[in-house]
DOVO-233086 format. One record per residue (C-alpha): x, y, z; residue in three letters. Coordinates in Angstrom, 1 decimal. Layout:
<rs>
+--------+--------+--------+------+
|     xx |     yy |     zz | type |
+--------+--------+--------+------+
|      X |      Y |      Z |  ALA |
...
+--------+--------+--------+------+
</rs>
This chain:
<rs>
+--------+--------+--------+------+
|     xx |     yy |     zz | type |
+--------+--------+--------+------+
|    2.6 |  -19.7 |  -36.8 |  MET |
|    5.8 |  -18.7 |  -37.5 |  GLU |
|    6.2 |  -14.9 |  -38.1 |  ILE |
|    7.6 |  -13.8 |  -40.9 |  PRO |
|   10.1 |  -11.1 |  -41.0 |  LYS |
|    8.9 |   -8.5 |  -43.7 |  LEU |
|    4.9 |   -7.6 |  -44.6 |  SER |
|    4.1 |   -5.8 |  -47.9 |  ARG |
|    2.4 |   -2.8 |  -47.1 |  ALA |
|    1.5 |    0.4 |  -49.7 |  ALA |
|    3.3 |    3.5 |  -48.4 |  VAL |
|    2.8 |    7.0 |  -49.0 |  LEU |
|    6.1 |    8.8 |  -48.8 |  ARG |
|    4.8 |   12.1 |  -50.1 |  ASN |
|    1.3 |   13.5 |  -50.3 |  PHE |
|   -0.1 |   13.8 |  -53.9 |  GLY |
|    2.0 |   11.0 |  -55.0 |  GLU |
|    1.2 |    7.7 |  -56.1 |  LYS |
|    1.6 |    4.4 |  -52.8 |  LEU |
|    4.4 |    2.3 |  -53.6 |  GLN |
|    4.4 |   -1.2 |  -52.4 |  ILE |
|    7.3 |   -1.9 |  -49.9 |  GLU |
|    8.4 |   -4.4 |  -47.7 |  ASN |
|    8.1 |   -3.1 |  -43.8 |  VAL |
|    9.4 |   -5.2 |  -40.8 |  GLU |
|    7.3 |   -7.1 |  -38.8 |  ILE |
|    7.8 |   -6.6 |  -35.0 |  PRO |
|    9.3 |  -10.3 |  -33.9 |  GLN |
|    8.6 |   -8.9 |  -30.1 |  THR |
|    4.7 |   -8.4 |  -29.4 |  ILE |
|    4.4 |   -5.9 |  -26.1 |  GLU |
|    2.4 |   -7.3 |  -23.0 |  PRO |
|   -1.4 |   -6.3 |  -24.4 |  ARG |
|   -0.4 |   -5.6 |  -27.8 |  ALA |
|   -1.8 |   -8.1 |  -30.7 |  VAL |
|   -0.4 |   -9.1 |  -33.9 |  LEU |
|   -2.8 |   -9.9 |  -36.9 |  VAL |
|   -2.7 |  -10.9 |  -40.7 |  LYS |
|   -5.0 |   -8.6 |  -42.1 |  ASN |
|   -7.8 |  -10.0 |  -44.2 |  GLN |
|   -9.2 |   -6.6 |  -46.0 |  MET |
|   -9.4 |   -2.8 |  -45.3 |  SER |
|  -12.3 |   -0.3 |  -47.0 |  SER |
|  -11.1 |    2.7 |  -48.2 |  ILE |
|  -12.2 |    6.0 |  -46.6 |  CYS |
|  -12.7 |    9.1 |  -47.9 |  GLY |
|  -10.3 |   10.2 |  -45.3 |  THR |
|   -7.8 |    7.7 |  -46.7 |  ASP |
|   -7.9 |    9.9 |  -49.9 |  VAL |
|   -7.8 |   13.5 |  -48.0 |  HIS |
|   -4.7 |   12.2 |  -46.4 |  LEU |
|   -3.2 |   11.0 |  -49.5 |  TRP |
|   -3.7 |   14.4 |  -51.2 |  GLN |
|   -2.4 |   16.3 |  -48.1 |  GLY |
|   -5.8 |   17.8 |  -47.7 |  GLU |
|   -6.4 |   17.2 |  -43.8 |  LEU |
|   -6.2 |   19.5 |  -40.9 |  ASN |
|   -4.5 |   17.1 |  -39.3 |  LEU |
|   -0.5 |   15.8 |  -38.3 |  LYS |
|    0.4 |   13.3 |  -40.5 |  VAL |
|    4.2 |   11.6 |  -40.0 |  ASN |
|    5.2 |   10.5 |  -43.1 |  LEU |
|    6.1 |    7.9 |  -44.4 |  PRO |
|    3.0 |    6.2 |  -43.6 |  VAL |
|    0.9 |    3.3 |  -44.3 |  ILE |
|   -2.3 |    3.9 |  -45.4 |  LEU |
|   -5.7 |    2.5 |  -44.4 |  GLY |
|   -7.3 |    2.4 |  -40.7 |  HIS |
|  -10.5 |    0.6 |  -41.9 |  GLU |
|   -8.8 |   -2.8 |  -41.3 |  MET |
|   -9.8 |   -6.2 |  -40.3 |  VAL |
|   -7.4 |   -8.8 |  -39.1 |  GLY |
|   -7.3 |  -12.7 |  -37.9 |  GLU |
|   -5.0 |  -12.7 |  -34.6 |  ILE |
|   -1.7 |  -14.2 |  -35.3 |  VAL |
|   -0.3 |  -13.6 |  -31.6 |  LYS |
|   -1.7 |  -12.4 |  -28.5 |  LEU |
|    1.0 |  -10.2 |  -26.4 |  GLY |
|    1.0 |  -11.3 |  -22.7 |  GLU |
|   -2.2 |   -9.9 |  -20.7 |  GLU |
|   -4.3 |  -10.6 |  -23.6 |  VAL |
|   -6.9 |  -13.1 |  -22.8 |  SER |
|  -10.6 |  -11.2 |  -23.8 |  VAL |
|  -11.5 |   -8.2 |  -26.5 |  ASP |
|  -12.3 |   -4.8 |  -25.3 |  SER |
|  -16.1 |   -6.2 |  -24.6 |  ILE |
|  -15.1 |   -9.3 |  -22.6 |  GLY |
|  -15.1 |  -11.9 |  -25.6 |  ASN |
|  -12.6 |  -14.3 |  -25.3 |  PRO |
|   -9.8 |  -13.9 |  -28.3 |  LEU |
|   -7.7 |  -16.4 |  -29.3 |  LYS |
|   -5.5 |  -16.8 |  -32.4 |  GLU |
|   -7.1 |  -17.6 |  -35.4 |  GLY |
|  -10.0 |  -15.4 |  -34.6 |  ASP |
|  -11.0 |  -11.9 |  -36.7 |  ARG |
|  -10.9 |   -8.4 |  -35.0 |  VAL |
|  -11.2 |   -4.7 |  -35.7 |  ILE |
|   -9.3 |   -2.3 |  -33.4 |  TRP |
|   -9.0 |    1.6 |  -32.6 |  SER |
|   -7.0 |    4.1 |  -32.1 |  HIS |
|   -4.9 |    4.0 |  -29.0 |  ALA |
|   -5.7 |    6.0 |  -26.2 |  ASP |
|   -3.6 |    6.6 |  -23.3 |  CYS |
|   -6.2 |    6.3 |  -20.4 |  GLY |
|   -3.9 |    8.7 |  -18.2 |  ASN |
|   -5.3 |   12.2 |  -19.6 |  CYS |
|   -7.7 |   14.6 |  -18.9 |  TYR |
|  -10.0 |   13.6 |  -21.9 |  TYR |
|   -9.7 |    9.9 |  -21.0 |  CYS |
|  -10.6 |    9.8 |  -17.7 |  ASN |
|  -12.7 |   13.0 |  -16.5 |  VAL |
|  -14.6 |   14.2 |  -19.9 |  GLU |
|  -15.1 |   10.0 |  -20.8 |  LYS |
|  -14.1 |   11.1 |  -24.4 |  GLN |
|  -10.9 |    8.9 |  -25.7 |  PRO |
|  -11.2 |   10.1 |  -28.9 |  THR |
|  -10.0 |   13.5 |  -28.1 |  LEU |
|   -7.5 |   11.9 |  -25.7 |  CYS |
|   -4.3 |   14.5 |  -25.6 |  LEU |
|   -2.0 |   11.3 |  -26.4 |  ASN |
|   -3.7 |    9.3 |  -28.8 |  ARG |
|   -2.2 |    7.1 |  -31.2 |  ARG |
|   -3.4 |    7.0 |  -34.8 |  SER |
|   -3.3 |    4.5 |  -37.4 |  TYR |
|   -2.2 |    5.7 |  -41.0 |  MET |
|   -1.1 |    9.1 |  -39.2 |  TYR |
|    2.1 |    7.6 |  -37.7 |  GLU |
|    5.4 |    6.8 |  -39.6 |  THR |
|    6.1 |    3.3 |  -40.7 |  MET |
|    9.6 |    3.6 |  -39.9 |  GLU |
|    9.5 |    3.4 |  -36.3 |  LYS |
|    8.1 |    0.3 |  -34.0 |  TYR |
|    5.8 |   -1.4 |  -34.3 |  PRO |
|    5.9 |   -0.3 |  -38.0 |  TYR |
|    2.6 |   -1.6 |  -38.9 |  LEU |
|    0.4 |    1.0 |  -38.2 |  MET |
|   -1.8 |    1.0 |  -41.4 |  GLY |
|   -4.2 |   -1.2 |  -42.7 |  GLY |
|   -3.4 |   -1.5 |  -46.6 |  PHE |
|   -0.4 |   -3.8 |  -45.3 |  SER |
|   -0.4 |   -7.8 |  -45.1 |  GLU |
|    0.1 |   -7.5 |  -41.1 |  TYR |
|   -1.1 |   -5.6 |  -38.7 |  GLY |
|   -0.1 |   -4.5 |  -35.1 |  TYR |
|   -2.7 |   -3.7 |  -32.4 |  ILE |
|   -1.3 |   -1.5 |  -30.0 |  LEU |
|   -1.4 |   -2.1 |  -26.3 |  PRO |
|   -3.9 |    0.9 |  -25.5 |  THR |
|   -5.9 |   -0.1 |  -28.6 |  SER |
|   -9.3 |   -1.2 |  -27.9 |  GLY |
|  -10.3 |   -4.4 |  -30.1 |  ARG |
|  -13.5 |   -6.2 |  -30.4 |  VAL |
|  -13.8 |   -9.7 |  -31.7 |  LYS |
|  -16.1 |   -9.9 |  -34.9 |  VAL |
|  -19.0 |  -12.1 |  -34.7 |  PRO |
|  -19.2 |  -15.2 |  -36.7 |  ASP |
|  -22.2 |  -14.0 |  -38.7 |  THR |
|  -21.1 |  -10.6 |  -39.9 |  VAL |
|  -18.7 |  -10.9 |  -42.8 |  SER |
|  -15.0 |   -9.3 |  -42.8 |  SER |
|  -16.1 |   -6.9 |  -45.7 |  GLU |
|  -19.3 |   -5.5 |  -43.7 |  LEU |
|  -17.1 |   -5.5 |  -40.4 |  ALA |
|  -14.5 |   -3.0 |  -42.3 |  SER |
|  -16.7 |   -0.9 |  -42.3 |  LEU |
|  -17.4 |   -1.0 |  -38.7 |  CYS |
|  -13.4 |    0.2 |  -38.2 |  SER |
|  -14.5 |    3.8 |  -39.3 |  CYS |
|  -17.3 |    5.0 |  -41.5 |  ALA |
|  -20.1 |    2.9 |  -39.3 |  PHE |
|  -18.3 |    3.6 |  -35.6 |  ARG |
|  -18.3 |    7.7 |  -36.7 |  SER |
|  -21.7 |    7.4 |  -37.2 |  VAL |
|  -22.5 |    5.4 |  -34.3 |  MET |
|  -20.1 |    8.1 |  -31.9 |  ASN |
|  -22.5 |   11.0 |  -34.0 |  SER |
|  -25.9 |    9.5 |  -32.8 |  PHE |
|  -24.6 |    8.9 |  -29.2 |  ASN |
|  -24.1 |   12.8 |  -29.3 |  GLN |
|  -27.0 |   13.3 |  -30.8 |  LEU |
|  -29.1 |   11.7 |  -28.5 |  GLY |
|  -32.7 |   10.5 |  -28.8 |  SER |
|  -35.0 |   10.7 |  -32.1 |  ILE |
|  -38.7 |   11.4 |  -31.9 |  SER |
|  -41.0 |    9.7 |  -33.6 |  SER |
|  -42.0 |   13.3 |  -34.9 |  GLU |
|  -38.5 |   14.0 |  -35.8 |  ASP |
|  -37.8 |   15.2 |  -39.3 |  ILE |
|  -33.9 |   14.2 |  -39.9 |  VAL |
|  -31.9 |   15.8 |  -42.8 |  VAL |
|  -28.4 |   14.1 |  -43.7 |  VAL |
|  -26.3 |   16.1 |  -45.7 |  GLN |
|  -24.4 |   13.6 |  -47.8 |  GLY |
|  -24.8 |   10.4 |  -49.6 |  THR |
|  -21.3 |    8.8 |  -49.0 |  GLY |
|  -20.5 |    6.0 |  -46.8 |  PRO |
|  -21.3 |    7.6 |  -43.4 |  LEU |
|  -24.6 |    9.4 |  -44.6 |  GLY |
|  -25.5 |    6.1 |  -46.2 |  LEU |
|  -25.1 |    4.6 |  -43.0 |  LEU |
|  -26.8 |    7.6 |  -41.0 |  ALA |
|  -29.8 |    7.3 |  -43.2 |  ILE |
|  -30.4 |    3.9 |  -41.7 |  CYS |
|  -29.7 |    4.4 |  -38.1 |  VAL |
|  -32.0 |    7.4 |  -37.9 |  ALA |
|  -34.9 |    5.3 |  -39.6 |  LYS |
|  -34.4 |    2.1 |  -36.9 |  LYS |
|  -34.1 |    5.1 |  -34.4 |  ALA |
|  -37.6 |    5.8 |  -35.2 |  GLY |
|  -37.5 |    9.3 |  -37.3 |  ALA |
|  -40.9 |   10.3 |  -38.6 |  LYS |
|  -39.2 |   11.2 |  -42.1 |  SER |
|  -35.2 |   11.2 |  -43.5 |  VAL |
|  -34.4 |   13.6 |  -46.2 |  ILE |
|  -30.9 |   12.6 |  -47.9 |  ALA |
|  -29.0 |   15.5 |  -49.7 |  ILE |
|  -26.4 |   14.5 |  -52.4 |  GLY |
|  -25.4 |   12.8 |  -55.3 |  GLY |
|  -24.6 |   11.1 |  -57.9 |  PRO |
|  -27.7 |    9.4 |  -58.6 |  GLU |
|  -26.4 |    5.6 |  -58.0 |  GLU |
|  -25.9 |    6.8 |  -54.6 |  ARG |
|  -29.1 |    8.5 |  -54.6 |  LEU |
|  -30.8 |    5.1 |  -55.4 |  SER |
|  -29.1 |    3.2 |  -52.7 |  LEU |
|  -30.2 |    5.8 |  -50.5 |  ALA |
|  -33.7 |    5.1 |  -50.8 |  GLU |
|  -32.8 |    1.7 |  -49.9 |  GLU |
|  -31.0 |    2.9 |  -47.1 |  MET |
|  -34.4 |    4.2 |  -45.8 |  GLY |
|  -34.7 |    7.7 |  -46.8 |  ALA |
|  -38.1 |    8.9 |  -47.5 |  ASP |
|  -37.3 |   11.8 |  -49.6 |  ILE |
|  -34.5 |   12.7 |  -51.9 |  ILE |
|  -32.7 |   15.9 |  -53.1 |  ILE |
|  -30.4 |   15.6 |  -55.7 |  ASN |
|  -27.8 |   18.4 |  -55.7 |  ILE |
|  -27.7 |   18.1 |  -59.9 |  SER |
|  -31.1 |   19.2 |  -60.0 |  ILE |
|  -31.5 |   21.2 |  -56.9 |  GLU |
|  -28.4 |   23.2 |  -57.9 |  LYS |
|  -28.7 |   25.9 |  -55.2 |  THR |
|  -28.8 |   26.0 |  -51.4 |  MET |
|  -32.2 |   28.4 |  -51.9 |  GLU |
|  -33.7 |   25.6 |  -54.0 |  SER |
|  -33.2 |   22.7 |  -51.2 |  ARG |
|  -34.0 |   25.2 |  -48.5 |  ASN |
|  -37.8 |   25.5 |  -49.8 |  ALA |
|  -37.9 |   22.1 |  -50.8 |  ILE |
|  -37.4 |   21.4 |  -46.9 |  ILE |
|  -39.4 |   24.2 |  -45.8 |  ASN |
|  -42.4 |   23.0 |  -47.9 |  ASN |
|  -41.9 |   19.7 |  -46.3 |  LEU |
|  -42.1 |   21.1 |  -42.7 |  THR |
|  -44.4 |   23.6 |  -42.6 |  ASN |
|  -41.6 |   26.0 |  -42.9 |  GLY |
|  -40.4 |   25.3 |  -39.8 |  LEU |
|  -37.2 |   23.3 |  -40.9 |  GLY |
|  -36.0 |   20.1 |  -40.0 |  ALA |
|  -35.6 |   19.1 |  -36.3 |  ASP |
|  -32.4 |   17.5 |  -36.7 |  ILE |
|  -29.8 |   18.2 |  -39.5 |  VAL |
|  -27.0 |   15.6 |  -39.3 |  LEU |
|  -23.4 |   16.8 |  -41.8 |  GLU |
|  -21.4 |   14.0 |  -43.5 |  TYR |
|  -20.6 |   15.2 |  -46.8 |  SER |
|  -17.3 |   17.2 |  -46.1 |  GLY |
|  -17.8 |   20.1 |  -47.9 |  HIS |
|  -17.3 |   23.5 |  -46.2 |  PRO |
|  -20.1 |   24.9 |  -48.0 |  SER |
|  -22.6 |   22.4 |  -46.5 |  ALA |
|  -22.3 |   23.7 |  -43.1 |  PHE |
|  -23.9 |   27.1 |  -43.8 |  GLU |
|  -26.3 |   25.5 |  -45.6 |  GLU |
|  -27.1 |   23.3 |  -42.8 |  GLY |
|  -27.7 |   26.3 |  -40.6 |  LEU |
|  -30.4 |   27.3 |  -43.1 |  ASN |
|  -32.3 |   23.7 |  -43.0 |  TYR |
|  -32.7 |   23.8 |  -39.2 |  ILE |
|  -35.6 |   24.9 |  -37.3 |  ARG |
|  -35.7 |   26.8 |  -34.2 |  LYS |
|  -34.1 |   25.1 |  -31.3 |  ASN |
|  -33.0 |   22.0 |  -33.5 |  GLY |
|  -29.4 |   20.2 |  -33.1 |  ARG |
|  -27.4 |   20.3 |  -35.8 |  TYR |
|  -24.6 |   17.5 |  -35.4 |  VAL |
|  -21.2 |   18.0 |  -37.4 |  VAL |
|  -18.9 |   15.2 |  -38.7 |  VAL |
|  -17.7 |   15.6 |  -41.9 |  GLY |
|  -15.4 |   18.4 |  -41.6 |  GLN |
|  -11.9 |   17.4 |  -41.0 |  LEU |
|  -10.2 |   19.3 |  -44.0 |  GLY |
|   -8.7 |   22.7 |  -44.5 |  THR |
|  -11.4 |   25.0 |  -46.4 |  GLY |
|  -13.1 |   27.5 |  -44.6 |  LYS |
|  -16.7 |   29.1 |  -45.6 |  VAL |
|  -18.4 |   32.4 |  -43.9 |  GLU |
|  -21.4 |   32.3 |  -41.7 |  ILE |
|  -23.6 |   34.6 |  -39.9 |  MET |
|  -23.2 |   33.4 |  -36.2 |  PRO |
|  -26.2 |   35.4 |  -35.3 |  SER |
|  -28.2 |   32.4 |  -36.8 |  LEU |
|  -27.2 |   30.0 |  -34.2 |  ILE |
|  -28.1 |   32.2 |  -31.8 |  THR |
|  -31.2 |   34.0 |  -33.1 |  ALA |
|  -32.5 |   30.0 |  -33.9 |  LYS |
|  -31.3 |   29.0 |  -30.3 |  ASN |
|  -29.5 |   26.0 |  -32.2 |  LEU |
|  -27.5 |   23.5 |  -30.6 |  LYS |
|  -24.6 |   22.7 |  -32.4 |  LEU |
|  -22.6 |   19.4 |  -32.0 |  ILE |
|  -19.0 |   18.1 |  -33.7 |  GLY |
|  -18.1 |   14.7 |  -33.3 |  SER |
|  -15.1 |   13.5 |  -34.3 |  PHE |
|  -14.1 |    9.8 |  -35.0 |  SER |
|  -15.5 |    7.1 |  -32.6 |  GLY |
|  -14.3 |    5.1 |  -29.3 |  GLY |
|  -14.5 |    1.1 |  -29.2 |  ILE |
|  -17.6 |    1.1 |  -27.6 |  GLY |
|  -18.6 |    2.8 |  -31.2 |  ASN |
|  -17.0 |    0.3 |  -32.8 |  TYR |
|  -18.9 |   -2.3 |  -30.9 |  TYR |
|  -22.4 |   -0.9 |  -31.8 |  GLN |
|  -22.0 |   -1.1 |  -35.1 |  ALA |
|  -21.0 |   -4.6 |  -35.3 |  LEU |
|  -23.9 |   -5.4 |  -33.6 |  LYS |
|  -26.4 |   -3.1 |  -35.6 |  PHE |
|  -25.1 |   -4.7 |  -38.8 |  ILE |
|  -25.2 |   -8.5 |  -37.3 |  GLU |
|  -29.2 |   -7.6 |  -36.2 |  LYS |
|  -30.1 |   -5.4 |  -39.4 |  TYR |
|  -27.9 |   -7.2 |  -42.2 |  GLN |
|  -30.8 |   -9.0 |  -43.7 |  TYR |
|  -33.0 |   -6.1 |  -43.8 |  GLU |
|  -30.8 |   -3.4 |  -44.7 |  VAL |
|  -28.7 |   -3.4 |  -48.1 |  PRO |
|  -25.1 |   -3.2 |  -46.3 |  PHE |
|  -23.6 |   -5.1 |  -49.0 |  ASN |
|  -24.5 |   -2.6 |  -52.1 |  LYS |
|  -22.4 |   -0.3 |  -50.2 |  MET |
|  -19.1 |   -2.4 |  -51.3 |  ILE |
|  -18.5 |   -1.5 |  -54.9 |  THR |
|  -15.5 |   -3.5 |  -55.9 |  ASN |
|  -12.9 |   -5.2 |  -54.5 |  ILE |
|   -8.9 |   -5.0 |  -55.6 |  TYR |
|   -5.8 |   -6.3 |  -54.4 |  TYR |
|   -2.8 |   -4.6 |  -53.2 |  LEU |
|   -0.8 |   -4.1 |  -56.4 |  GLU |
|   -4.1 |   -1.7 |  -57.2 |  GLU |
|   -4.1 |    0.2 |  -54.5 |  ILE |
|   -3.2 |    3.5 |  -56.7 |  ASN |
|   -6.5 |    2.6 |  -59.2 |  GLU |
|   -8.7 |    2.3 |  -56.4 |  ALA |
|   -7.6 |    5.5 |  -54.4 |  LEU |
|   -7.9 |    7.3 |  -58.1 |  GLU |
|  -11.7 |    5.8 |  -58.3 |  SER |
|  -12.6 |    6.5 |  -55.0 |  MET |
|  -11.4 |   10.2 |  -55.2 |  LYS |
|  -13.3 |   10.1 |  -58.8 |  ASP |
|  -16.5 |    9.2 |  -57.0 |  PHE |
|  -16.7 |    5.9 |  -59.0 |  LYS |
|  -17.0 |    4.0 |  -55.4 |  GLU |
|  -18.7 |    4.1 |  -52.5 |  ILE |
|  -16.5 |    1.8 |  -50.8 |  LYS |
|  -14.1 |   -0.5 |  -52.0 |  PRO |
|  -12.3 |   -3.1 |  -50.7 |  ILE |
|   -8.4 |   -3.9 |  -50.8 |  ILE |
|   -8.2 |   -7.5 |  -50.2 |  LYS |
|   -5.0 |   -8.8 |  -48.3 |  LEU |
|   -5.4 |  -12.2 |  -47.7 |  ALA |
+--------+--------+--------+------+
</rs>
């Protein structure tokens, strides 16, 4: 296949401004172990919205191509590429999803075995599109898989729409459950937030064997889907408007002990303080959604007095992408993953899609690129 010289892409030049559709250079030379893909689609993540608005507590090297939940069809394989990160054979035309690039040569890569904490990590949609290899974001007709980026072939039985969920949202959920550890048949689990991560976490917790899953969130449409994803109890924050009222419901359901496990996916700083109150003594609290600059006051003594296990979980490695794909492949006919895909937009409609996501009118919209 002849490689064009330019790729149309949605570029962010200044935080808070509308994205512009620009022609971005396509590398004509593919590095060894790298892959050039034609992006089929990329779903929109809440992180995309926060980055667009300049609300992330992470370094962003503007201008960037926004988007990081992409699914691409292989156009050209660099030298030394014959299999994906799991060992599946790769060829032109195969669909893949891929991770940020970890160096493989630092303390966190090799000693801690935590590639998401890599000291030299290169991350999609955070690096400028003005330097090689240019195509470092998902809302682009073409994409470039860096030599040290993990990559996984998408199973033939999984649609590209559902595969896009695995490129960030679902891999983050899988990583958080790995960090959490086992769930027993007696565990009561509270999920804070009914956005994409919270909805996916509900079904994972249920399939892991939790006795009961309590979902806290809104709006109403998301709560209905939360039930379909497996939530046993729904707490609507539009009705139960205070932490005290929500905590009273949880205490009533747990004989006054509190939840065994609390999982935070809401992204609201105040949710962190709430979660500390919902959890029982010696319970586990996993915090995933807090990537913004917001602050909240807490009483550290609450962590000590309750003997809590407090766990932060950031992003996910290529193994988590694989876990997410296999979970969807196994349960896609039991769990309504497709209902999370609320709209399909084209590249020219990117600003409309972002505004809709910002206003909570969407759960997981898709930008279709091919």
